[in-house]
C-alpha positions, 0 to 999 in steps of 0.5 A: 790339036784336039777339037772339042766337039759340042755336046748334044743336047738331049731331052733325057725324059723323052729319050728314056721313054723311047729307049725303054720302049725299044729295050722292051722290044728286045733291042740291044743298047747298040741298036737303041743308040743307032735308032735314037741317034745317040751314043751307047753310053747315053742309052746306058745312062738313061736306062740305068736311071730308069732302073734306079728309079724302079729300084727306089720304087720297089724299096718304097713298096717293100717298106710299106709292106713291112710296115703293114705286116709289122703294125697292122697285121697283128691287129687284123689277126685279132679282129679276124679271131674276134669275128670267128669267135662271134661267128662260132657263137652265132652258129651255136645259137642257131643250132640250139634254136633248131634243136629246140624247135624239133623237140 
């Protein structure tokens, strides 16, 4: 006869934070499970969710960077070129004024 053991109720968010902190300290999944009194599978589950969350955040950042690179960078380049051109023009005017003063 098989007995169904009651499932343990975990606060996944709290468990995730503790497991992540222990993992940062270099503990193995087995050591983390022992410290947190849960199964190795549960440690794997909560840390995998965290990894997936981080991967999703990385993707969002990549898309944002790509958008900026494609849409705003060309405009910034044009503005920089315009500023550089104006700067060159001012340098020429200053040089001309200095030459006039010394003549």
